[in-house]
C-alpha positions in Angstrom: 0.0 0.0 0.0 1.3 3.4 -0.9 -0.7 6.5 0.0 -1.4 9.4 -2.3 -0.1 12.0 0.2 3.5 13.2 0.5 5.5 15.5 2.8 6.9 18.3 0.7 8.2 20.7 3.4 8.6 21.4 7.1 9.8 23.7 9.8 10.8 23.1 13.4 11.3 25.4 16.3 13.9 24.9 19.0 12.3 22.8 21.8 12.9 23.9 25.4 11.8 26.9 27.4 10.5 29.4 24.8 10.1 33.1 25.1 7.0 32.8 22.9 4.1 33.9 25.1 1.4 31.7 23.5 0.4 29.1 20.9 -0.3 31.6 18.2 3.2 32.9 18.4 4.6 29.4 18.2 2.4 28.8 15.1 3.9 31.9 13.5 7.4 30.5 14.2 6.9 27.5 12.0 3.9 27.9 9.7 5.4 30.3 7.3 8.7 28.5 7.4 7.1 25.2 6.4 5.3 26.8 3.5 8.5 28.5 2.3 10.4 25.2 2.6 7.7 23.5 0.4 7.6 26.4 -2.1 3.9 26.8 -1.4 2.1 30.2 -1.1 -0.4 30.6 1.8 -3.3 31.1 -0.7 -2.7 27.7 -2.1 -3.4 25.9 1.2 -6.7 24.1 1.1 -6.8 22.9 4.7 -5.0 23.3 8.0 -4.9 21.0 11.0 -3.3 21.8 14.3 -2.5 19.5 17.2 -2.5 21.0 20.7 -3.2 19.1 23.9 -3.8 22.2 26.1 -6.1 20.5 28.6 -5.3 23.4 31.0 -2.0 24.8 29.8 -3.8 27.8 28.5 -7.3 29.3 29.0 -7.4 30.0 25.3 -8.9 27.1 23.5 -10.4 26.8 19.9 -6.8 26.4 18.6 -8.0 25.8 15.0 -9.1 29.5 14.9 -5.7 30.6 16.3 -4.1 29.8 13.0 -5.9 32.8 11.4 -4.4 35.1 14.1 -0.9 33.9 13.5 -1.3 33.5 9.7 -3.9 36.0 8.5 -3.7 34.7 4.9 -5.3 31.5 6.1 -8.3 33.3 7.7 -10.7 31.7 5.2 -9.0 28.3 5.0 -10.9 25.4 6.7 -9.0 24.5 9.8 -9.4 22.0 12.7 -7.9 21.3 16.1 -7.1 17.8 17.1 -6.3 16.4 20.6 -5.3 12.8 21.2 -3.0 12.9 24.3 0.6 12.5 23.4 -0.3 11.4 19.9 -2.0 14.7 19.2 0.5 15.8 16.5 0.1 12.6 14.5 -3.7 12.9 14.8 -3.4 16.3 13.1 -1.1 14.9 10.4 -3.4 11.9 9.7 -6.4 14.3 9.6 -4.7 16.4 6.9 -3.8 13.3 4.9 -7.4 12.1 5.1 -8.5 15.5 3.7 -6.1 15.2 0.8 -6.9 11.5 0.1 -10.6 12.2 0.2 -10.1 14.4 -2.8 -11.1 17.6 -1.0 -7.9 19.5 -1.8 -4.3 19.2 -2.9 -2.3 21.0 -0.1 -2.6 20.9 3.6 -0.7 22.6 6.4 -0.2 20.6 9.6 0.9 22.3 12.8 1.7 21.0 16.2 2.5 23.1 19.3 2.5 23.2 23.0 3.4 25.8 25.6 4.1 23.9 28.9 6.9 25.6 30.8 4.9 28.6 32.0 2.7 26.3 34.0 3.7 25.4 37.6 5.1 21.9 37.7 2.4 20.7 40.2 -0.2 21.7 37.6 1.7 20.2 34.7 1.6 16.8 36.5 -2.2 17.1 36.9 -2.8 18.2 33.3 -0.8 15.3 32.0 -3.0 12.9 34.0 -5.7 13.8 31.6 -4.1 11.2 29.4 -4.9 8.6 32.0 -8.3 7.1 33.1 -9.0 9.5 36.0 -11.8 7.4 37.5 -9.2 4.8 38.5 -5.9 6.5 38.1 -6.2 10.1 39.3 -4.7 9.4 42.6 -1.5 7.7 41.4 1.4 9.2 43.1 3.8 11.0 40.8 1.2 11.9 38.1 1.8 10.4 34.7 5.3 9.4 35.7 3.6 7.4 38.4 1.6 5.6 35.8 4.7 4.6 34.0 6.4 3.8 37.3 3.6 1.2 37.8 4.2 -0.2 34.3 7.9 -0.4 35.0 7.4 -2.2 38.3 5.1 -4.7 36.6 7.7 -5.2 33.9 10.5 -5.8 36.5 8.3 -8.3 38.4 7.8 -10.3 35.2 11.2 -10.0 33.5 13.7 -8.8 36.1 15.1 -5.4 37.1 16.3 -3.8 33.9 17.1 -0.3 35.3 20.6 -0.5 33.8 19.2 -1.1 30.3 16.9 1.8 30.7 19.9 3.9 31.6 21.5 2.7 28.4 18.5 3.9 26.5 18.7 7.3 28.2 22.4 7.6 27.6 22.0 6.7 23.9 19.3 9.2 23.3 21.1 12.0 25.1 24.3 11.2 23.1 22.2 11.3 19.9 20.5 14.6 20.9 23.9 16.3 21.0 23.7 16.4 17.2 20.1 17.7 17.1 20.0 21.5 16.8 16.4 21.6 17.9 16.8 19.5 21.0 15.9 20.8 24.5 18.7 19.0 26.3 21.9 18.8 24.2 24.1 17.1 26.8 25.7 13.7 26.8 25.1 12.4 30.3 26.7 9.0 29.8 25.6 5.7 31.2 27.1 6.0 34.7 25.2 9.2 35.4 21.9 7.8 34.0 22.3 4.6 36.0 23.1 6.2 39.4 20.7 7.8 41.8 22.0 11.2 42.9 20.8 14.7 43.9 20.9 15.5 40.2 19.3 12.3 39.1 16.7 11.4 41.8 13.7 9.2 41.6 10.7 11.0 40.0 8.5 8.0 40.7 10.4 4.9 41.7 11.9 3.1 39.8 11.9 5.9 37.3 14.8 8.3 37.7 14.9 11.8 36.2 16.9 10.5 33.3 14.2 8.0 32.6 11.6 10.7 32.0 11.1 13.0 29.0 11.3 16.8 29.4 8.5 19.4 29.9 9.1 21.6 26.9 7.7 24.4 24.7 7.9 24.1 20.9 6.2 23.8 17.5 6.6 22.0 14.3 4.9 22.2 10.9 4.6 20.0 7.8 3.2 20.7 4.4 1.3 17.7 2.9 0.5 17.6 -0.8 -1.1 15.1 -3.2 1.4 13.3 -5.4 0.0 15.2 -8.4 0.5 18.6 -6.8 4.0 17.5 -5.7 5.2 16.8 -9.2 6.8 20.2 -9.6 8.0 20.5 -6.0 11.6 20.1 -4.8 11.1 17.1 -2.5 8.6 14.4 -1.6 8.6 11.9 1.3 5.8 9.4 0.9 3.8 7.2 3.3 4.5 3.6 2.4 2.0 2.8 5.1 0.2 4.4 8.1 -1.7 2.6 10.8 -3.7 3.6 13.9 -4.8 1.1 16.5 -6.3 1.7 19.9 -6.3 -0.2 23.2 -8.8 -0.1 26.1 -8.2 3.0 28.2 -8.1 1.7 31.9 -4.8 0.1 32.9 -6.9 -2.3 35.0 -8.5 -3.8 31.9 -5.3 -5.0 30.2 -1.8 -6.2 30.6 0.1 -2.9 31.1 3.4 -4.3 29.8 2.0 -5.8 26.6 1.6 -2.6 24.5 -0.8 -4.7 22.5 -2.2 -1.7 20.5 1.3 -0.7 19.6 2.1 -4.2 18.4 -1.1 -4.3 16.3 -0.3 -0.9 14.8 3.2 -2.1 13.9 1.9 -5.3 12.4 -0.7 -3.5 10.3 1.9 -1.0 9.0 4.5 -3.6 8.1 1.8 -5.7 6.4 0.5 -2.7 4.4 4.1 -1.7 3.4 5.0 -5.2 2.5 8.2 -5.0 4.6 9.9 -6.5 7.6 11.6 -4.5 10.3 15.0 -5.3 8.7 13.9 -3.1 5.7 13.9 0.0 7.9 17.0 2.3 8.1 15.8 3.8 11.4 12.9 4.3 13.8 11.7 7.4 15.6 9.8 6.0 18.6 7.9 7.5 21.5 10.3 7.4 24.5 8.2 9.4 26.9 9.9 7.2 29.5 12.8 4.8 28.9 10.5 2.0 29.9 8.3 2.9 26.9 11.1 2.7 24.4 12.2 -0.7 25.9 8.7 -2.2 25.6 8.3 -0.6 22.1 11.3 -2.7 20.9 9.1 -5.7 21.7 6.0 -4.2 20.1 7.7 -3.5 16.8 9.1 -7.0 16.7 12.8 -6.2 17.3 12.9 -8.7 20.2 10.6 -11.3 21.7 8.2 -10.2 24.5 10.1 -9.6 27.8 13.4 -9.1 26.0 13.3 -5.4 24.9 16.1 -4.8 27.4 18.4 -7.1 25.3 18.3 -4.7 22.3 19.6 -1.9 24.6 22.1 -4.1 26.3 23.6 -5.4 23.0 23.6 -2.0 21.2 21.2 -2.9 18.5 19.5 0.5 18.6 22.5 2.8 18.5 23.3 4.8 15.4 25.7 2.1 14.4 23.5 -0.8 15.4 21.1 -3.2 13.7 18.2 -0.7 13.8 19.0 2.8 14.9 16.2 4.1 17.2 15.8 7.8 18.0 18.9 9.2 16.2 17.2 12.6 16.9 17.6 12.0 20.6 13.9 11.1 20.9 11.6 12.8 23.4 14.2 12.1 26.1 16.7 14.6 24.7 14.7 16.6 22.1 11.9 17.3 24.5 8.2 16.6 24.5 5.9 19.6 23.8 2.9 17.4 23.6 1.1 18.7 20.5 4.3 19.2 18.6 5.8 15.8 19.2 4.1 13.7 16.5 4.8 16.3 13.9 8.4 16.6 15.0 8.9 12.9 14.8 7.8 12.8 11.2 10.1 15.7 10.4 13.1 14.0 12.0 12.4 10.9 9.8 11.8 13.0 6.7 15.1 14.8 7.2 16.9 11.4 7.4 15.3 10.2 4.2 16.3 13.4 2.3 19.8 13.3 3.7 19.3 16.6 5.5 19.8 15.3 9.1 23.3 16.7 9.6 25.1 15.1 12.6 22.0 12.9 13.2 22.2 11.4 9.7 22.1 7.6 9.3 24.1 6.9 6.1 22.0 5.7 3.2 18.7 6.0 5.1 15.9 5.0 2.6 13.0 3.9 4.8 12.0 5.0 8.3 9.4 4.0 10.9 7.7 6.5 13.2 5.8 5.4 16.3 3.8 8.0 18.3 1.4 7.0 21.1 -1.2 8.7 23.1 -1.6 7.7 26.8 0.0 4.5 28.1 -0.1 2.8 24.6 -3.8 3.6 24.2 -3.8 5.4 20.8 -1.0 4.1 18.6 0.2 5.4 15.3 2.8 3.9 13.0 4.0 5.5 9.8 6.4 3.9 7.3 8.1 6.7 5.3 10.2 6.5 2.1 11.7 9.1 -0.1 9.8 9.7 -3.4 12.0 12.3 -4.8 
């Protein structure tokens, strides 16, 4: 299966603590840049989709309308806001692709943004719990980190304590992020620091240490999607060999929390659609909101058997020189995790690799990439298989 939509341009802000006062300012930082990169005029945009979690980060909602305040040329362009927890950005992207592939237009602008750092940390934790089933999980100590601490504890009970391998994942991603000019945390902490409890690396929610947790960040990213017909005269095109979206039941109490079954089904569907095996991929950008997540995602994508994701980290399979480089961008762990921007950013990182534009992040000869973005604790799961078209 090959879809009719292609990525023809993009723009990416620095992730971290931004001076931008609000979402509309962040939109302005990337929206025009993406159109310029694609060689598309604002008046040629048929549709816009924006991913923003918000959920209390700002009193200003109705983010689809904010596009017109940041980009007045789009004031009459149909626009929609999507929210799907940490998969919000990919939800916006897939919404735009659906618009194109329904034949409703030829060019769409996809935006993802979040302004998180202006919110007190105690409130951030509560806002992020909106991605959990509050009827049962609202009182989990440590907020959403506490949710993943429970998942980690369950994994350790079943398969042994693999804190060291989680530290290897953290160290790998921070080392990779050194080469990402957009990354929030461009610092190589090394394995020993990541594997050692200290004043600078305490438990956030045991057994998760600070280095096991992604960063609270501000940032924005934008992608221009075009039909293949419209892209014929454009400079670049990165196509979707496959795209898949699979959900799992929301409450943790209703499923095996370490199985990531929805993620596995999404990967299986995408690989089947694309007619590939994992060995055909040059790299994967995966959703390492916590190092536990990346470890279990190795199992969900089929890199290792169930219960052995730690082995891929231990044996270096996922380093830039390994069997399957995972998160050469530094992932959420180093790059940061402004919720609405993350899924858009992940697709940009993969597209840069396929175009040979990834600089120090570049995987030599990259020709096909996987992207996995999830909402909640593996509740909403998206997998894209990308390849260069031209």
